N, C-alpha and C positions, 0 to 999 in steps of 0.2 A: 424387562422383557416378559411378556405375558405368555403363560404356558397354554398351548392349545389343548383342548380336551382330547383324550385318547379315544380313537374310534375302535370299532370291532376289527378293522383291518390291520391294526398294529398288534404285535405280539405282546403278551403280558410281560411286565418287568422292564419295559423300555420307557424312557421318558424323553421329552424333547429338549432336555437340558444338554448343553455341550459337554463333550468328554473332557475331563480334566487331565492335566499333565500327569504322566505315570511316574515322573521322577519324585523321589521323596523330598519333602521340604526340610531345610536344615533346622535342627533343634535350637530353641532359644535358651536352653539351659547351659550356661557356660561351664559350670562345674562338671556336669555330665559329659559334655564334649571333651573337656580336659581329661577326665578319667578314661574315656574311651581312647583318646589319643595316647595316653600313657600305656594303657593295657595293650593297645595295638602295637606300639613300638617296643614294648618289653619282650615281645615274642619274635623280634627280628634278629637276624644274624648280626647286624650292626650294633645292636644294644649289647649282645653278648661279647662282641669284640671290644667295644668301648669299656664295658665293665671289667673285662679281663685286663685290658691295658691300664685301667685305673688301679686295679689291685696290684699289678706288677710294678707300676710306678710308685705306689704307696710303699710296698715292701722294699723296693730298691732304694728309695729315698731314706727310709728309716733304718736301713741296713748299712748303706754306703756313705751316707752324708756325715759330716762332722757331728760329733756328739752333741754339741750345743744347738744344732739346727734340727735335730730329730725331735718329733713330737709324739711318736708311738714306739715304744721300746720292744725290740724283738725278744728281750728277756721276759717280758710279760705276755708274750704270745700275740703281739699286735692286737691288744685289747680294743683300741679305738677303731681299728678296721673291722674287727668282729662285731662291735656294737653298730657301726655304720651299715654293715651288710645285714645285720638282724633288723635294724630299723627299716632299711629298704624293703626287706622281705615282709615285714609286718604291715607296711603300707601297700605293698604290691598286691597281696591277697585280697584285701577288701576292695581295692580299686578294680581288680579284675572281676570280682563278684558284682560290683556295681555296674560295670560295663556289660556283663552277661545279663543282668536284670533288664537293663535298657534294651539290649538286643532281643530279649524275650518279649518285651512289650511291643517292639517293632514287629517281631514275628507274629504275635497275636493279632495285631492290626492287619498285617499282610494276609494271614489266614482268613480273617473275616472278609477282607476284600475279595480273596479268591473264592470264598463260599458264595458271596453275592454275585460274583461273575459267573460262577457255575450255575446258580439259579437263573440268571439271565440267559445263559446258553441253553439251559433246559427249557425255559419258556420259549426261546426262539425255535428250538428243535420241535417242541410240541406244536407251535404255530405252523411251522413248515410242514409237519406231518399232517395236520388238519387240512392245510391247503392242498397237499398232494392227494389226500383222500377225496376232497371235494372235486379236484380236477379229474380223478379217476372215475368218480360217479358221473360227472358231467360227460366225460368221454364215452362211458358205457351207454348212457342214455342217447347220445348223439349217434354212436355206432349202431345201436339197435334200431334207430330211426332212419338210417341211411339206406337209400334204395339204390340197388345196383341197376345197371343198364338192362341186364337180362330179366330181372324181376319186373322192371317197368314195362318192358316189351310184352312179357307174358300177361301182365294186368291189362295193358292196352288192347291186346288181341282178345282177351276175354270180354272186355267191355264192348269192343266192336261186334263180336258175335252176338252179345245180348241185344245191342242196338239193331243189328240186322234181323234178329228174330222178331223184334217188336215192329219193325218197319214192314215185314212181309207176313201178314197174318195167314195162318193155315186155314184152308177151307174146312168147314164143319158141315154136318148133315143139315143143319137148320139154314145155313147160308147157301145160296146157289153158287155153282161153280163160276169161274170167270167167263166161260164160254156161253153160259145160259143167259137168256134175256128174260126180263120181267114182263109179264103181261101188262098191257096198258089198260087203263080204266075204260071201261065201256067198249072195249074193242077186243078182237081176237088176235091171236098171234099168227 
């Protein structure tokens, strides 16, 4: 598709390219998406309920189950459970930070797009302001040149008086009056 050259009648900052979809494109980074999913789900009530149920089940099993089926002793303070929760916490913090970094990157891109959009809006506003000023100037010129009916009548009456004055010359002393006759050559009056 060939781009048409931008004329003076188009605002600055506009291009003839079609507007792209405003929906964000999915990331191709699987690990990043997985970390965001984990970080997003760790903050939900369902995660907290599931973790609580897991801990209750762990403690209940290792307290009430027969001695030979227990794998974490209550006498040792549920050491395996403590280690598992510590491991979960040690992985959760970096995953949350990674998800925050990715969100910061997306925010940075969004801020840049917002800045560009604001520049385009400013260019559009400046263009419209210039157009409005040009229209005001054109209207002022047209308004000052508009002749009202009364003005036209007064001008026409003035021109008619001037034409009447030219059509009826005033008698002067050098010219004979309209009633006087000129002597003929060679004859008397």
